[in-house]
N, C-alpha and C positions, 0 to 999 in steps of 0.2 A: 254096024256102026260102033263096034268095040264093046267091051264088057260094061254093063250098066247095073248099078244098084238102084232099084226103084223103091221109094218110100211112099206108102199109101196107108191111110187110116192108122197112123202111128205104128206101122209094122214095116220091117225090112223084108225084101223078097227072099226067095229060097237061097241056100248057100251058092256062092258064085265062085267058079273056078277060072283062074286067070294065069297067064304066063308071068314069070318073074319080071318085075319092072314095068308091067303093063300100065297104061293109063286107064284108070277106072272112072267112069262118069257116074255121078250121083244125081238122080232126078227126084225132086221132092214134090209129090202131088198134094201134100198137106199145106194148109195156110200157116202152120206153126214152123218155126225154125228148128232144124235138127242138126245133129252131128253124126259122123261116122268115125268113131274113135276106137282104136285097138284097145282091147282089154288090158294088155300088158306090153311093156317094152317101148311104148311110143312109136310103134311101127308106122302108124298113119293117124291123122286127125284132120278130117275135112268138115268144114261148117257149110251148111247149105240153107239159104233163106227160104221162107215160105214160097211155094210155087216156083222155086228156082232150081238151077243146076250148078254143079261144080265138078271139078275133077281132082283126083289125087293119083300118086304113083304107087302102085302095089310094091310090097317088099320084094327084094331080089332073092331072099332065102326061101326055098320051098318049105311048105308047111301049112298048117291050118291056123288062121288068125281070127278068133272070135272078136266081135266088136259090139259096141253099144252106142246109144245116144246119151251124151252127158246131161242133156236137159230132161230126158225121159228114160230113167234107168231101167224101166221094164222093157225097153226096146232092145232086142238082141239080134245079131246076124252073124254070118260067118263068111270069111273070104279064104279060099283055098288057093295056094300058089303051087303050081306044079309044071 
């Protein structure tokens, strides 16, 4: 069902590898709101409500895109486009 970033216990899952321009689903198991925000360049910024899901479009340029949650800066993940 397509690439998915799952948020649970204030943690993002393992690094996710996707194709350029893929639609990425974000599933939030926590009751708190989170974001999936690229560390630099504004490549993506998705906001997901507690117990909610959302989608965003992966960058088209191949590379590694570290990301974080703007509400919880200790949360870090990585999106790999190839």
